[in-house]
C-alpha positions as CSV (number, residue, x, y, z in Angstrom):
1,M,0.0,0.0,0.0
2,N,1.5,3.4,-1.1
3,I,-0.6,5.5,1.3
4,K,0.5,6.5,4.8
5,K,-1.0,8.5,7.7
6,G,-0.8,12.2,7.0
7,D,-0.9,12.0,3.2
8,K,-3.3,14.4,1.4
9,V,-5.5,12.3,-0.8
10,V,-8.5,12.7,-3.2
11,V,-11.3,10.1,-3.6
12,I,-11.4,8.9,-7.2
13,S,-14.6,6.7,-7.1
14,G,-17.7,6.1,-5.1
15,A,-20.3,8.4,-3.4
16,D,-17.6,10.8,-2.1
17,K,-15.8,11.1,-5.5
18,G,-13.8,14.3,-5.7
19,K,-13.5,15.0,-2.0
20,E,-10.1,15.7,-0.6
21,G,-8.8,15.0,2.9
22,I,-5.9,13.9,5.1
23,V,-5.4,10.3,5.9
24,Q,-6.0,9.8,9.7
25,R,-5.4,6.1,9.9
26,A,-4.0,3.4,7.5
27,Y,-4.7,-0.3,7.8
28,P,-2.1,-1.9,5.4
29,K,-3.2,-5.5,6.1
30,L,-6.8,-4.7,5.2
31,N,-5.8,-2.3,2.4
32,K,-8.0,0.4,3.9
33,V,-7.6,4.0,5.0
34,V,-9.6,6.5,7.1
35,V,-9.8,9.9,5.5
36,E,-10.9,13.0,7.3
37,G,-14.3,14.3,6.1
38,V,-14.9,11.3,3.8
39,N,-17.2,8.3,4.2
40,V,-18.9,9.8,7.3
41,R,-21.4,7.6,9.1
42,K,-23.8,8.2,12.0
43,K,-23.5,6.1,15.2
44,H,-26.2,6.0,17.8
45,K,-24.9,6.0,21.4
46,K,-27.0,4.4,24.1
47,P,-27.9,6.5,27.1
48,S,-25.5,6.1,30.0
49,Q,-24.9,7.7,33.4
50,S,-22.5,10.2,31.9
51,V,-24.8,11.0,29.0
52,P,-28.3,10.3,30.1
53,E,-30.0,11.4,26.9
54,G,-27.8,9.5,24.5
55,S,-26.4,11.0,21.3
56,I,-25.8,10.5,17.6
57,V,-22.1,10.8,16.7
58,D,-20.4,11.2,13.3
59,I,-17.6,8.6,12.7
60,Y,-15.3,8.2,9.7
61,A,-15.6,4.7,8.3
62,P,-12.6,3.2,6.5
63,L,-12.6,2.9,2.7
64,D,-10.5,0.9,0.3
65,A,-7.1,2.3,-0.5
66,S,-7.7,1.7,-4.2
67,K,-10.4,4.4,-4.1
68,V,-8.0,7.2,-3.2
69,M,-5.0,8.8,-4.9
70,V,-2.2,10.8,-3.3
71,I,-2.1,14.5,-4.3
72,D,1.2,15.5,-5.8
73,P,2.7,18.3,-3.7
74,K,4.3,19.9,-6.8
75,T,1.4,19.9,-9.2
76,K,-1.5,19.7,-6.7
77,K,-3.1,16.9,-8.8
78,P,-3.8,13.2,-8.1
79,T,-0.8,11.1,-8.9
80,R,0.5,7.6,-8.8
81,V,3.3,6.7,-6.4
82,Y,6.3,4.6,-7.0
83,H,9.3,3.6,-4.9
84,K,12.9,4.6,-5.4
85,V,16.1,3.8,-3.4
86,V,18.1,6.9,-2.5
87,D,21.2,6.6,-0.3
88,G,20.2,3.1,0.7
89,K,16.7,4.2,1.8
90,K,13.5,3.3,0.0
91,I,11.3,6.4,-0.4
92,R,8.0,7.1,-2.1
93,V,8.1,9.4,-5.2
94,A,5.3,11.0,-7.1
95,K,5.3,10.7,-10.9
96,S,6.5,14.4,-11.2
97,G,9.6,13.3,-9.3
98,E,8.7,15.0,-6.0
99,A,9.6,12.9,-2.9
100,L,6.6,12.3,-0.6
101,D,8.5,11.1,2.4
């Protein structure tokens, strides 16, 4: 998976197509990411002693990593990411040549 926490991404398919946000969480084994402001769901909380009336909370549900693309810091457009070895370290690089790490 080429997407990490803190990356600025854009959704390329689905109901939230075109929305941009920052990756809050990445699940590489599941190939899923949680993006701020995207795929928002409502969760109903039961009443408890601390909150006797209960509540409805917005949560960000994970979406598949294949539905998002990293935004290139140089061109500000969605781009593919590839890996390159520089000084013995493997880094992520956008197609424009800009390093992402």
